[in-house]
N, CA, C, O and the ligand as a Tripos MOL2 file, in Angstrom:
@<TRIPOS>MOLECULE
protein
  309   307    78     0     0
PROTEIN
NO_CHARGES

@<TRIPOS>ATOM
      1 N         -94.2490  195.4500  100.9080 N.3       1 MET1
      2 CA        -92.8120  195.7360  100.8030 C.3       1 MET1
      3 C         -92.4550  197.0540  101.5040 C.2       1 MET1
      4 O         -91.3290  197.5350  101.3800 O.2       1 MET1
      5 N         -93.3880  197.6230  102.2220 N.am      2 SER2
      6 CA        -93.0220  198.8150  102.9010 C.3       2 SER2
      7 C         -92.8680  198.5290  104.3840 C.2       2 SER2
      8 O         -93.8250  198.6600  105.1470 O.2       2 SER2
      9 N         -91.7510  198.1650  104.7680 N.am      3 SER3
     10 CA        -91.4770  197.8930  106.1750 C.3       3 SER3
     11 C         -90.8290  199.0790  106.7920 C.2       3 SER3
     12 O         -90.5600  200.0990  106.1570 O.2       3 SER3
     13 N         -90.5940  198.9050  108.0400 N.am      4 HIS4
     14 CA        -90.0200  200.0910  108.7700 C.3       4 HIS4
     15 C         -88.4890  200.0120  108.7550 C.2       4 HIS4
     16 O         -87.8130  200.7230  109.4990 O.2       4 HIS4
     17 N         -87.9810  199.1800  107.9400 N.am      5 ASP5
     18 CA        -86.5350  198.9510  107.9300 C.3       5 ASP5
     19 C         -85.8250  200.2310  107.5570 C.2       5 ASP5
     20 O         -86.1910  200.9120  106.6000 O.2       5 ASP5
     21 N         -84.8010  200.5440  108.3310 N.am      6 THR6
     22 CA        -83.9110  201.6720  107.8770 C.3       6 THR6
     23 C         -82.6700  201.0620  107.4070 C.2       6 THR6
     24 O         -82.0110  200.2810  108.0950 O.2       6 THR6
     25 N         -82.3590  201.4300  106.2190 N.am      7 PRO7
     26 CA        -81.1330  200.8120  105.6510 C.3       7 PRO7
     27 C         -79.8700  201.1090  106.5410 C.2       7 PRO7
     28 O         -79.6720  202.2240  107.0230 O.2       7 PRO7
     29 N         -79.0710  200.0930  106.7190 N.am      8 GLY8
     30 CA        -77.8920  200.3220  107.5470 C.3       8 GLY8
     31 C         -78.1260  200.2210  108.9530 C.2       8 GLY8
     32 O         -77.1860  200.3490  109.7370 O.2       8 GLY8
     33 N         -79.4130  199.9810  109.3860 N.am      9 ARG9
     34 CA        -79.6040  199.7440  110.8670 C.3       9 ARG9
     35 C         -79.9170  198.3590  111.1210 C.2       9 ARG9
     36 O         -80.7710  197.7570  110.4690 O.2       9 ARG9
     37 N         -79.2420  197.8370  112.0590 N.am     10 LEU10
     38 CA        -79.4830  196.3960  112.3790 C.3      10 LEU10
     39 C         -80.4980  196.3390  113.5500 C.2      10 LEU10
     40 O         -80.5670  197.2290  114.3980 O.2      10 LEU10
     41 N         -81.2300  195.3060  113.5420 N.am     11 THR11
     42 CA        -82.0480  195.0360  114.7290 C.3      11 THR11
     43 C         -81.0720  194.2670  115.7600 C.2      11 THR11
     44 O         -79.9690  193.8150  115.4550 O.2      11 THR11
     45 N         -81.6040  194.2070  116.8880 N.am     12 CYS12
     46 CA        -80.7700  193.4540  117.9310 C.3      12 CYS12
     47 C         -80.4780  192.0550  117.5660 C.2      12 CYS12
     48 O         -79.3870  191.5450  117.8190 O.2      12 CYS12
     49 N         -81.4910  191.3930  116.9400 N.am     13 ARG13
     50 CA        -81.3710  190.0270  116.5790 C.3      13 ARG13
     51 C         -80.3110  189.9480  115.4370 C.2      13 ARG13
     52 O         -79.4790  189.0420  115.4720 O.2      13 ARG13
     53 N         -80.3100  190.8380  114.4520 N.am     14 GLU14
     54 CA        -79.3880  190.7250  113.4390 C.3      14 GLU14
     55 C         -77.9850  190.9560  113.9580 C.2      14 GLU14
     56 O         -77.0060  190.3570  113.5140 O.2      14 GLU14
     57 N         -77.9430  191.8770  114.9420 N.am     15 THR15
     58 CA        -76.5590  192.1250  115.6370 C.3      15 THR15
     59 C         -76.0810  190.8520  116.2500 C.2      15 THR15
     60 O         -74.9060  190.5060  116.1350 O.2      15 THR15
     61 N         -76.9680  190.1480  116.8990 N.am     16 THR16
     62 CA        -76.5510  188.8910  117.5250 C.3      16 THR16
     63 C         -76.1070  187.8860  116.4550 C.2      16 THR16
     64 O         -75.0900  187.2120  116.6140 O.2      16 THR16
     65 N         -76.8340  187.7960  115.4270 N.am     17 TYR17
     66 CA        -76.3640  186.8590  114.3400 C.3      17 TYR17
     67 C         -75.0430  187.2680  113.8040 C.2      17 TYR17
     68 O         -74.1970  186.4080  113.5570 O.2      17 TYR17
     69 N         -74.8100  188.5610  113.6030 N.am     18 LEU18
     70 CA        -73.5550  188.9680  113.0280 C.3      18 LEU18
     71 C         -72.3660  188.6810  113.9940 C.2      18 LEU18
     72 O         -71.2800  188.2870  113.5700 O.2      18 LEU18
     73 N         -72.6190  188.8910  115.2760 N.am     19 VAL19
     74 CA        -71.5470  188.6150  116.2420 C.3      19 VAL19
     75 C         -71.1890  187.0690  116.2440 C.2      19 VAL19
     76 O         -70.0310  186.6980  116.4360 O.2      19 VAL19
     77 N         -72.1920  186.2190  116.0310 N.am     20 SER20
     78 CA        -71.7740  184.8570  116.0060 C.3      20 SER20
     79 C         -71.2330  184.4560  114.6400 C.2      20 SER20
     80 O         -70.4050  183.5520  114.5260 O.2      20 SER20
     81 N         -71.7480  185.1930  113.5270 N.am     21 ASP21
     82 CA        -71.1920  184.9870  112.1840 C.3      21 ASP21
     83 C         -69.6540  185.3080  112.2040 C.2      21 ASP21
     84 O         -68.8430  184.6810  111.5230 O.2      21 ASP21
     85 N         -69.3340  186.3170  113.0260 N.am     22 ALA22
     86 CA        -67.9730  186.7530  112.9030 C.3      22 ALA22
     87 C         -67.0190  185.6210  113.4480 C.2      22 ALA22
     88 O         -65.8000  185.7100  113.2990 O.2      22 ALA22
     89 N         -67.5830  184.6140  114.0490 N.am     23 ARG23
     90 CA        -66.7440  183.5420  114.5160 C.3      23 ARG23
     91 C         -66.3580  182.6770  113.3690 C.2      23 ARG23
     92 O         -65.3130  182.0270  113.3780 O.2      23 ARG23
     93 N         -67.2570  182.6730  112.3200 N.am     24 ASP24
     94 CA        -67.1510  181.6340  111.2850 C.3      24 ASP24
     95 C         -66.5280  182.2940  109.9400 C.2      24 ASP24
     96 O         -65.9460  181.6160  109.0930 O.2      24 ASP24
     97 N         -66.7020  183.5750  109.8510 N.am     25 ARG25
     98 CA        -66.3150  184.1820  108.6200 C.3      25 ARG25
     99 C         -65.9700  185.6060  108.8830 C.2      25 ARG25
    100 O         -66.5080  186.1820  109.8280 O.2      25 ARG25
    101 N         -65.0930  186.2300  108.0990 N.am     26 PRO26
    102 CA        -64.7640  187.6100  108.2480 C.3      26 PRO26
    103 C         -65.9800  188.4270  107.8860 C.2      26 PRO26
    104 O         -66.6340  188.1540  106.8790 O.2      26 PRO26
    105 N         -66.2960  189.4270  108.6890 N.am     27 LEU27
    106 CA        -67.4140  190.3020  108.3090 C.3      27 LEU27
    107 C         -66.9700  191.3320  107.3030 C.2      27 LEU27
    108 O         -65.7940  191.6960  107.2750 O.2      27 LEU27
    109 N         -67.8660  191.8070  106.4850 N.am     28 THR28
    110 CA        -67.5070  192.8560  105.5530 C.3      28 THR28
    111 C         -67.3680  194.1880  106.2920 C.2      28 THR28
    112 O         -67.8450  194.3360  107.4170 O.2      28 THR28
    113 N         -66.7380  195.1130  105.6720 N.am     29 ASP29
    114 CA        -66.5600  196.4060  106.2220 C.3      29 ASP29
    115 C         -67.9480  196.9990  106.6640 C.2      29 ASP29
    116 O         -68.0840  197.5830  107.7390 O.2      29 ASP29
    117 N         -68.9070  196.8250  105.8190 N.am     30 LEU30
    118 CA        -70.2800  197.3530  105.9680 C.3      30 LEU30
    119 C         -70.8480  196.6500  107.2510 C.2      30 LEU30
    120 O         -71.4070  197.2880  108.1430 O.2      30 LEU30
    121 N         -70.6770  195.3730  107.2810 N.am     31 GLU31
    122 CA        -71.2950  194.6990  108.4510 C.3      31 GLU31
    123 C         -70.5990  195.1610  109.7960 C.2      31 GLU31
    124 O         -71.2390  195.3910  110.8230 O.2      31 GLU31
    125 N         -69.2840  195.2680  109.6930 N.am     32 VAL32
    126 CA        -68.6310  195.7190  110.9420 C.3      32 VAL32
    127 C         -69.0710  197.1030  111.3390 C.2      32 VAL32
    128 O         -69.2570  197.3920  112.5210 O.2      32 VAL32
    129 N         -69.2430  197.9800  110.3280 N.am     33 SER33
    130 CA        -69.6580  199.3570  110.7680 C.3      33 SER33
    131 C         -71.0870  199.3770  111.2210 C.2      33 SER33
    132 O         -71.4570  200.1590  112.0960 O.2      33 SER33
    133 N         -71.8660  198.5550  110.6570 N.am     34 GLN34
    134 CA        -73.3070  198.4010  111.1210 C.3      34 GLN34
    135 C         -73.3530  197.9250  112.4960 C.2      34 GLN34
    136 O         -74.0750  198.4360  113.3520 O.2      34 GLN34
    137 N         -72.5180  196.8690  112.7110 N.am     35 LEU35
    138 CA        -72.4530  196.2020  114.0190 C.3      35 LEU35
    139 C         -72.0610  197.2450  115.0880 C.2      35 LEU35
    140 O         -72.7430  197.4470  116.0930 O.2      35 LEU35
    141 N         -70.9040  197.8980  114.7970 N.am     36 GLN36
    142 CA        -70.4400  198.9210  115.6570 C.3      36 GLN36
    143 C         -71.4410  200.0200  115.9920 C.2      36 GLN36
    144 O         -71.6210  200.4290  117.1390 O.2      36 GLN36
    145 N         -72.0860  200.4730  114.9050 N.am     37 ALA37
    146 CA        -73.0820  201.5790  115.0030 C.3      37 ALA37
    147 C         -74.2570  201.0320  116.0240 C.2      37 ALA37
    148 O         -74.6890  201.7260  116.9450 O.2      37 ALA37
    149 N         -74.6680  199.8380  115.7700 N.am     38 HIS38
    150 CA        -75.7410  199.3660  116.6160 C.3      38 HIS38
    151 C         -75.3140  199.2530  118.0890 C.2      38 HIS38
    152 O         -75.9550  199.7760  119.0020 O.2      38 HIS38
    153 N         -74.2220  198.5570  118.2560 N.am     39 ILE39
    154 CA        -73.7580  198.3610  119.6380 C.3      39 ILE39
    155 C         -73.5070  199.6640  120.3380 C.2      39 ILE39
    156 O         -73.7550  199.7670  121.5400 O.2      39 ILE39
    157 N         -73.0260  200.6600  119.6420 N.am     40 ALA40
    158 CA        -72.7310  201.8900  120.2910 C.3      40 ALA40
    159 C         -73.9820  202.5020  120.8100 C.2      40 ALA40
    160 O         -73.9690  203.1900  121.8310 O.2      40 ALA40
    161 N         -75.1020  202.2580  120.1040 N.am     41 GLY41
    162 CA        -76.2750  202.9440  120.5290 C.3      41 GLY41
    163 C         -77.3050  202.0430  121.2400 C.2      41 GLY41
    164 O         -78.4540  202.4330  121.4450 O.2      41 GLY41
    165 N         -76.8720  200.8610  121.6000 N.am     42 CYS42
    166 CA        -77.7820  199.9100  122.2290 C.3      42 CYS42
    167 C         -77.1730  199.3070  123.3860 C.2      42 CYS42
    168 O         -76.2270  198.5290  123.2620 O.2      42 CYS42
    169 N         -77.6970  199.6460  124.5930 N.am     43 ALA43
    170 CA        -77.0690  199.1620  125.8380 C.3      43 ALA43
    171 C         -77.2150  197.6520  125.9850 C.2      43 ALA43
    172 O         -76.3440  196.9880  126.5460 O.2      43 ALA43
    173 N         -78.3510  197.1020  125.4620 N.am     44 ALA44
    174 CA        -78.5610  195.6580  125.5780 C.3      44 ALA44
    175 C         -77.5240  194.8790  124.7680 C.2      44 ALA44
    176 O         -77.0690  193.8210  125.2030 O.2      44 ALA44
    177 N         -77.1470  195.3940  123.5940 N.am     45 CYS45
    178 CA        -76.2180  194.7310  122.7920 C.3      45 CYS45
    179 C         -74.7820  194.9650  123.2940 C.2      45 CYS45
    180 O         -73.8890  194.1660  123.0120 O.2      45 CYS45
    181 N         -74.5640  196.0620  124.0380 N.am     46 GLN46
    182 CA        -73.2810  196.2580  124.6560 C.3      46 GLN46
    183 C         -73.0090  195.1670  125.6100 C.2      46 GLN46
    184 O         -71.9350  194.5650  125.6320 O.2      46 GLN46
    185 N         -74.0220  194.9170  126.4180 N.am     47 VAL47
    186 CA        -73.8540  193.8540  127.4250 C.3      47 VAL47
    187 C         -73.7510  192.5160  126.7300 C.2      47 VAL47
    188 O         -72.8830  191.7120  127.0700 O.2      47 VAL47
    189 N         -74.6070  192.2620  125.7760 N.am     48 ALA48
    190 CA        -74.5880  190.9180  125.1100 C.3      48 ALA48
    191 C         -73.2560  190.6750  124.3530 C.2      48 ALA48
    192 O         -72.7400  189.5580  124.3120 O.2      48 ALA48
    193 N         -72.7150  191.7810  123.7500 N.am     49 SER49
    194 CA        -71.4690  191.4540  122.9600 C.3      49 SER49
    195 C         -70.3120  191.1920  123.9460 C.2      49 SER49
    196 O         -69.3810  190.4580  123.6140 O.2      49 SER49
    197 N         -70.3590  191.7590  125.1030 N.am     50 ARG50
    198 CA        -69.4010  191.4990  126.0770 C.3      50 ARG50
    199 C         -69.5480  190.0180  126.6120 C.2      50 ARG50
    200 O         -68.5750  189.3030  126.8530 O.2      50 ARG50
    201 N         -70.7970  189.6510  126.7630 N.am     51 GLN51
    202 CA        -70.9630  188.2390  127.2450 C.3      51 GLN51
    203 C         -70.6000  187.2720  126.0160 C.2      51 GLN51
    204 O         -70.0390  186.1920  126.2050 O.2      51 GLN51
    205 N         -70.9230  187.6890  124.8770 N.am     52 PHE52
    206 CA        -70.4460  186.7360  123.7830 C.3      52 PHE52
    207 C         -68.9250  186.6340  123.8270 C.2      52 PHE52
    208 O         -68.4090  185.5230  123.7120 O.2      52 PHE52
    209 N         -68.2140  187.6670  123.9790 N.am     53 ALA53
    210 CA        -66.7750  187.6830  124.0050 C.3      53 ALA53
    211 C         -66.2870  186.7370  125.0700 C.2      53 ALA53
    212 O         -65.3550  185.9610  124.8590 O.2      53 ALA53
    213 N         -66.9090  186.8080  126.1820 N.am     54 GLN54
    214 CA        -66.4870  185.9210  127.2210 C.3      54 GLN54
    215 C         -66.8070  184.5110  126.9390 C.2      54 GLN54
    216 O         -65.9850  183.6340  127.2020 O.2      54 GLN54
    217 N         -68.0080  184.2300  126.3930 N.am     55 VAL55
    218 CA        -68.3380  182.8570  126.0790 C.3      55 VAL55
    219 C         -67.4290  182.3130  125.0430 C.2      55 VAL55
    220 O         -66.9340  181.1930  125.1660 O.2      55 VAL55
    221 N         -67.1950  183.0910  124.0130 N.am     56 PHE56
    222 CA        -66.3010  182.6000  122.8960 C.3      56 PHE56
    223 C         -64.8610  182.3140  123.4240 C.2      56 PHE56
    224 O         -64.2320  181.3320  123.0280 O.2      56 PHE56
    225 N         -64.3600  183.1990  124.3270 N.am     57 ALA57
    226 CA        -63.0760  182.9630  124.8780 C.3      57 ALA57
    227 C         -63.0150  181.7380  125.6510 C.2      57 ALA57
    228 O         -62.0440  180.9820  125.6070 O.2      57 ALA57
    229 N         -64.0770  181.5320  126.3790 N.am     58 ALA58
    230 CA        -64.1770  180.2370  127.1670 C.3      58 ALA58
    231 C         -64.1690  178.9920  126.3120 C.2      58 ALA58
    232 O         -63.5120  177.9990  126.6240 O.2      58 ALA58
    233 N         -64.9320  179.0700  125.1990 N.am     59 VAL59
    234 CA        -64.9990  178.0290  124.2770 C.3      59 VAL59
    235 C         -63.6560  177.7430  123.6010 C.2      59 VAL59
    236 O         -63.2460  176.5900  123.4680 O.2      59 VAL59
    237 N         -63.0080  178.7710  123.1950 N.am     60 ASP60
    238 CA        -61.6760  178.7800  122.6090 C.3      60 ASP60
    239 C         -60.6920  178.0950  123.5530 C.2      60 ASP60
    240 O         -59.9280  177.2340  123.1170 O.2      60 ASP60
    241 N         -60.6940  178.4660  124.8680 N.am     61 ALA61
    242 CA        -59.8520  177.9100  125.7550 C.3      61 ALA61
    243 C         -60.1310  176.4430  125.9650 C.2      61 ALA61
    244 O         -59.2160  175.6380  126.1400 O.2      61 ALA61
    245 N         -61.4070  176.1040  125.9450 N.am     62 TYR62
    246 CA        -61.8620  174.6790  126.2310 C.3      62 TYR62
    247 C         -61.4080  173.8710  124.9690 C.2      62 TYR62
    248 O         -60.9570  172.7390  125.1420 O.2      62 TYR62
    249 N         -61.4970  174.3540  123.8070 N.am     63 LEU63
    250 CA        -61.0980  173.5820  122.5810 C.3      63 LEU63
    251 C         -59.6350  173.8250  122.2540 C.2      63 LEU63
    252 O         -59.1510  173.3430  121.2300 O.2      63 LEU63
    253 N         -58.9410  174.5340  123.0680 N.am     64 CYS64
    254 CA        -57.5260  174.7440  122.8110 C.3      64 CYS64
    255 C         -57.3350  175.3890  121.4500 C.2      64 CYS64
    256 O         -56.3570  175.0900  120.7660 O.2      64 CYS64
    257 N         -58.2170  176.2440  121.0500 N.am     65 ARG65
    258 CA        -58.1060  176.8450  119.7040 C.3      65 ARG65
    259 C         -57.3020  178.1080  119.8570 C.2      65 ARG65
    260 O         -57.2140  178.7120  120.9260 O.2      65 ARG65
    261 N         -56.7570  178.4540  118.8080 N.am     66 GLU66
    262 CA        -56.1530  179.7960  118.7460 C.3      66 GLU66
    263 C         -57.1630  180.7720  118.4450 C.2      66 GLU66
    264 O         -58.1070  180.5140  117.6980 O.2      66 GLU66
    265 N         -56.9810  181.9840  119.0530 N.am     67 PRO67
    266 CA        -57.9650  183.0870  118.6380 C.3      67 PRO67
    267 C         -58.0550  183.2190  117.2220 C.2      67 PRO67
    268 O         -57.0750  182.9750  116.5170 O.2      67 PRO67
    269 N         -59.1610  183.5900  116.7400 N.am     68 ALA68
    270 CA        -59.4310  183.7190  115.2550 C.3      68 ALA68
    271 C         -58.6840  184.8970  114.7130 C.2      68 ALA68
    272 O         -59.3050  185.9350  114.4840 O.2      68 ALA68
    273 N         -57.3990  184.8150  114.4890 N.am     69 ALA69
    274 CA        -56.6110  185.9220  114.0440 C.3      69 ALA69
    275 C         -56.1360  185.6280  112.6720 C.2      69 ALA69
    276 O         -56.3330  186.4450  111.7730 O.2      69 ALA69
    277 N         -55.5510  184.5600  112.4700 N.am     70 GLY70
    278 CA        -54.8880  184.2450  111.1460 C.3      70 GLY70
    279 C         -55.8940  183.5340  110.2590 C.2      70 GLY70
    280 O         -57.0540  183.3500  110.6250 O.2      70 GLY70
    281 N         -55.4240  183.1420  109.0890 N.am     71 ARG71
    282 CA        -56.2260  182.3930  108.2030 C.3      71 ARG71
    283 C         -56.1990  180.9370  108.5730 C.2      71 ARG71
    284 O         -55.1750  180.4260  109.0270 O.2      71 ARG71
    285 N         -57.3000  180.2680  108.3860 N.am     72 SER72
    286 CA        -57.3080  178.8210  108.6700 C.3      72 SER72
    287 C         -57.0690  178.2010  107.3820 C.2      72 SER72
    288 O         -57.3450  178.7610  106.3210 O.2      72 SER72
    289 N         -56.5100  176.9420  107.4770 N.am     73 ALA73
    290 CA        -56.1550  176.1550  106.3110 C.3      73 ALA73
    291 C         -57.2980  175.3730  105.7790 C.2      73 ALA73
    292 O         -57.1060  174.6370  104.8110 O.2      73 ALA73
    293 N         -58.4340  175.4630  106.3070 N.am     74 GLU74
    294 CA        -59.5680  174.7640  105.8550 C.3      74 GLU74
    295 C         -60.0630  175.1680  104.5460 C.2      74 GLU74
    296 O         -60.2470  176.3610  104.3060 O.2      74 GLU74
    297 N         -60.2940  174.2590  103.6780 N.am     75 GLN75
    298 CA        -60.7420  174.6600  102.3040 C.3      75 GLN75
    299 C         -62.3030  174.7620  102.4020 C.2      75 GLN75
    300 O         -62.9590  173.9220  103.0170 O.2      75 GLN75
    301 N         -62.8240  175.7640  101.8040 N.am     76 PRO76
    302 CA        -64.2250  175.9250  101.6410 C.3      76 PRO76
    303 C         -64.8320  174.8560  100.7390 C.2      76 PRO76
    304 O         -64.1490  174.3120   99.8700 O.2      76 PRO76
    305 N         -66.0760  174.5620  100.9360 N.am     77 LYS77
    306 CA        -66.6380  173.4290  100.1960 C.3      77 LYS77
    307 C         -66.8490  173.9190   98.7070 C.2      77 LYS77
    308 O         -67.3150  173.1520   97.8650 O.2      77 LYS77
    309 ZN        -79.2440  195.9960  120.1520 Zn       78 ZN78
@<TRIPOS>BOND
     1     1     2 1
     2     2     3 1
     3     3     4 2
     4     3     5 am
     5     5     6 1
     6     6     7 1
     7     7     8 2
     8     7     9 am
     9     9    10 1
    10    10    11 1
    11    11    12 2
    12    11    13 am
    13    13    14 1
    14    14    15 1
    15    15    16 2
    16    15    17 am
    17    17    18 1
    18    18    19 1
    19    19    20 2
    20    19    21 am
    21    21    22 1
    22    22    23 1
    23    23    24 2
    24    23    25 am
    25    25    26 1
    26    26    27 1
    27    27    28 2
    28    27    29 am
    29    29    30 1
    30    30    31 1
    31    31    32 2
    32    31    33 am
    33    33    34 1
    34    34    35 1
    35    35    36 2
    36    35    37 am
    37    37    38 1
    38    38    39 1
    39    39    40 2
    40    39    41 am
    41    41    42 1
    42    42    43 1
    43    43    44 2
    44    43    45 am
    45    45    46 1
    46    46    47 1
    47    47    48 2
    48    47    49 am
    49    49    50 1
    50    50    51 1
    51    51    52 2
    52    51    53 am
    53    53    54 1
    54    54    55 1
    55    55    56 2
    56    55    57 am
    57    57    58 1
    58    58    59 1
    59    59    60 2
    60    59    61 am
    61    61    62 1
    62    62    63 1
    63    63    64 2
    64    63    65 am
    65    65    66 1
    66    66    67 1
    67    67    68 2
    68    67    69 am
    69    69    70 1
    70    70    71 1
    71    71    72 2
    72    71    73 am
    73    73    74 1
    74    74    75 1
    75    75    76 2
    76    75    77 am
    77    77    78 1
    78    78    79 1
    79    79    80 2
    80    79    81 am
    81    81    82 1
    82    82    83 1
    83    83    84 2
    84    83    85 am
    85    85    86 1
    86    86    87 1
    87    87    88 2
    88    87    89 am
    89    89    90 1
    90    90    91 1
    91    91    92 2
    92    91    93 am
    93    93    94 1
    94    94    95 1
    95    95    96 2
    96    95    97 am
    97    97    98 1
    98    98    99 1
    99    99   100 2
   100    99   101 am
   101   101   102 1
   102   102   103 1
   103   103   104 2
   104   103   105 am
   105   105   106 1
   106   106   107 1
   107   107   108 2
   108   107   109 am
   109   109   110 1
   110   110   111 1
   111   111   112 2
   112   111   113 am
   113   113   114 1
   114   114   115 1
   115   115   116 2
   116   115   117 am
   117   117   118 1
   118   118   119 1
   119   119   120 2
   120   119   121 am
   121   121   122 1
   122   122   123 1
   123   123   124 2
   124   123   125 am
   125   125   126 1
   126   126   127 1
   127   127   128 2
   128   127   129 am
   129   129   130 1
   130   130   131 1
   131   131   132 2
   132   131   133 am
   133   133   134 1
   134   134   135 1
   135   135   136 2
   136   135   137 am
   137   137   138 1
   138   138   139 1
   139   139   140 2
   140   139   141 am
   141   141   142 1
   142   142   143 1
   143   143   144 2
   144   143   145 am
   145   145   146 1
   146   146   147 1
   147   147   148 2
   148   147   149 am
   149   149   150 1
   150   150   151 1
   151   151   152 2
   152   151   153 am
   153   153   154 1
   154   154   155 1
   155   155   156 2
   156   155   157 am
   157   157   158 1
   158   158   159 1
   159   159   160 2
   160   159   161 am
   161   161   162 1
   162   162   163 1
   163   163   164 2
   164   163   165 am
   165   165   166 1
   166   166   167 1
   167   167   168 2
   168   167   169 am
   169   169   170 1
   170   170   171 1
   171   171   172 2
   172   171   173 am
   173   173   174 1
   174   174   175 1
   175   175   176 2
   176   175   177 am
   177   177   178 1
   178   178   179 1
   179   179   180 2
   180   179   181 am
   181   181   182 1
   182   182   183 1
   183   183   184 2
   184   183   185 am
   185   185   186 1
   186   186   187 1
   187   187   188 2
   188   187   189 am
   189   189   190 1
   190   190   191 1
   191   191   192 2
   192   191   193 am
   193   193   194 1
   194   194   195 1
   195   195   196 2
   196   195   197 am
   197   197   198 1
   198   198   199 1
   199   199   200 2
   200   199   201 am
   201   201   202 1
   202   202   203 1
   203   203   204 2
   204   203   205 am
   205   205   206 1
   206   206   207 1
   207   207   208 2
   208   207   209 am
   209   209   210 1
   210   210   211 1
   211   211   212 2
   212   211   213 am
   213   213   214 1
   214   214   215 1
   215   215   216 2
   216   215   217 am
   217   217   218 1
   218   218   219 1
   219   219   220 2
   220   219   221 am
   221   221   222 1
   222   222   223 1
   223   223   224 2
   224   223   225 am
   225   225   226 1
   226   226   227 1
   227   227   228 2
   228   227   229 am
   229   229   230 1
   230   230   231 1
   231   231   232 2
   232   231   233 am
   233   233   234 1
   234   234   235 1
   235   235   236 2
   236   235   237 am
   237   237   238 1
   238   238   239 1
   239   239   240 2
   240   239   241 am
   241   241   242 1
   242   242   243 1
   243   243   244 2
   244   243   245 am
   245   245   246 1
   246   246   247 1
   247   247   248 2
   248   247   249 am
   249   249   250 1
   250   250   251 1
   251   251   252 2
   252   251   253 am
   253   253   254 1
   254   254   255 1
   255   255   256 2
   256   255   257 am
   257   257   258 1
   258   258   259 1
   259   259   260 2
   260   259   261 am
   261   261   262 1
   262   262   263 1
   263   263   264 2
   264   263   265 am
   265   265   266 1
   266   266   267 1
   267   267   268 2
   268   267   269 am
   269   269   270 1
   270   270   271 1
   271   271   272 2
   272   271   273 am
   273   273   274 1
   274   274   275 1
   275   275   276 2
   276   275   277 am
   277   277   278 1
   278   278   279 1
   279   279   280 2
   280   279   281 am
   281   281   282 1
   282   282   283 1
   283   283   284 2
   284   283   285 am
   285   285   286 1
   286   286   287 1
   287   287   288 2
   288   287   289 am
   289   289   290 1
   290   290   291 1
   291   291   292 2
   292   291   293 am
   293   293   294 1
   294   294   295 1
   295   295   296 2
   296   295   297 am
   297   297   298 1
   298   298   299 1
   299   299   300 2
   300   299   301 am
   301   301   302 1
   302   302   303 1
   303   303   304 2
   304   303   305 am
   305   305   306 1
   306   306   307 1
   307   307   308 2
@<TRIPOS>SUBSTRUCTURE
     1 MET1         2 RESIDUE 1 A MET
     2 SER2         6 RESIDUE 1 A SER
     3 SER3        10 RESIDUE 1 A SER
     4 HIS4        14 RESIDUE 1 A HIS
     5 ASP5        18 RESIDUE 1 A ASP
     6 THR6        22 RESIDUE 1 A THR
     7 PRO7        26 RESIDUE 1 A PRO
     8 GLY8        30 RESIDUE 1 A GLY
     9 ARG9        34 RESIDUE 1 A ARG
    10 LEU10       38 RESIDUE 1 A LEU
    11 THR11       42 RESIDUE 1 A THR
    12 CYS12       46 RESIDUE 1 A CYS
    13 ARG13       50 RESIDUE 1 A ARG
    14 GLU14       54 RESIDUE 1 A GLU
    15 THR15       58 RESIDUE 1 A THR
    16 THR16       62 RESIDUE 1 A THR
    17 TYR17       66 RESIDUE 1 A TYR
    18 LEU18       70 RESIDUE 1 A LEU
    19 VAL19       74 RESIDUE 1 A VAL
    20 SER20       78 RESIDUE 1 A SER
    21 ASP21       82 RESIDUE 1 A ASP
    22 ALA22       86 RESIDUE 1 A ALA
    23 ARG23       90 RESIDUE 1 A ARG
    24 ASP24       94 RESIDUE 1 A ASP
    25 ARG25       98 RESIDUE 1 A ARG
    26 PRO26      102 RESIDUE 1 A PRO
    27 LEU27      106 RESIDUE 1 A LEU
    28 THR28      110 RESIDUE 1 A THR
    29 ASP29      114 RESIDUE 1 A ASP
    30 LEU30      118 RESIDUE 1 A LEU
    31 GLU31      122 RESIDUE 1 A GLU
    32 VAL32      126 RESIDUE 1 A VAL
    33 SER33      130 RESIDUE 1 A SER
    34 GLN34      134 RESIDUE 1 A GLN
    35 LEU35      138 RESIDUE 1 A LEU
    36 GLN36      142 RESIDUE 1 A GLN
    37 ALA37      146 RESIDUE 1 A ALA
    38 HIS38      150 RESIDUE 1 A HIS
    39 ILE39      154 RESIDUE 1 A ILE
    40 ALA40      158 RESIDUE 1 A ALA
    41 GLY41      162 RESIDUE 1 A GLY
    42 CYS42      166 RESIDUE 1 A CYS
    43 ALA43      170 RESIDUE 1 A ALA
    44 ALA44      174 RESIDUE 1 A ALA
    45 CYS45      178 RESIDUE 1 A CYS
    46 GLN46      182 RESIDUE 1 A GLN
    47 VAL47      186 RESIDUE 1 A VAL
    48 ALA48      190 RESIDUE 1 A ALA
    49 SER49      194 RESIDUE 1 A SER
    50 ARG50      198 RESIDUE 1 A ARG
    51 GLN51      202 RESIDUE 1 A GLN
    52 PHE52      206 RESIDUE 1 A PHE
    53 ALA53      210 RESIDUE 1 A ALA
    54 GLN54      214 RESIDUE 1 A GLN
    55 VAL55      218 RESIDUE 1 A VAL
    56 PHE56      222 RESIDUE 1 A PHE
    57 ALA57      226 RESIDUE 1 A ALA
    58 ALA58      230 RESIDUE 1 A ALA
    59 VAL59      234 RESIDUE 1 A VAL
    60 ASP60      238 RESIDUE 1 A ASP
    61 ALA61      242 RESIDUE 1 A ALA
    62 TYR62      246 RESIDUE 1 A TYR
    63 LEU63      250 RESIDUE 1 A LEU
    64 CYS64      254 RESIDUE 1 A CYS
    65 ARG65      258 RESIDUE 1 A ARG
    66 GLU66      262 RESIDUE 1 A GLU
    67 PRO67      266 RESIDUE 1 A PRO
    68 ALA68      270 RESIDUE 1 A ALA
    69 ALA69      274 RESIDUE 1 A ALA
    70 GLY70      278 RESIDUE 1 A GLY
    71 ARG71      282 RESIDUE 1 A ARG
    72 SER72      286 RESIDUE 1 A SER
    73 ALA73      290 RESIDUE 1 A ALA
    74 GLU74      294 RESIDUE 1 A GLU
    75 GLN75      298 RESIDUE 1 A GLN
    76 PRO76      302 RESIDUE 1 A PRO
    77 LYS77      306 RESIDUE 1 A LYS
    78 ZN78       309 GROUP 0 **** ****
């Protein structure tokens, strides 16, 4: 149980997961700040998050979806 994990620090992989999670659910304040903190200090994730945004925008346009701004009417299971 003694890993090198620093609380509050995300790995690049976790950052990637969070970015894609953000498509499906609102991130918590903690997650957002962790995400921002990681991206601010990680050049690779700065590039990746930009590419994510472009990919997501392209998918949204393709699916004629509205940007994920408002609440959706879908009911959770
Ligand atoms: Zn990173």
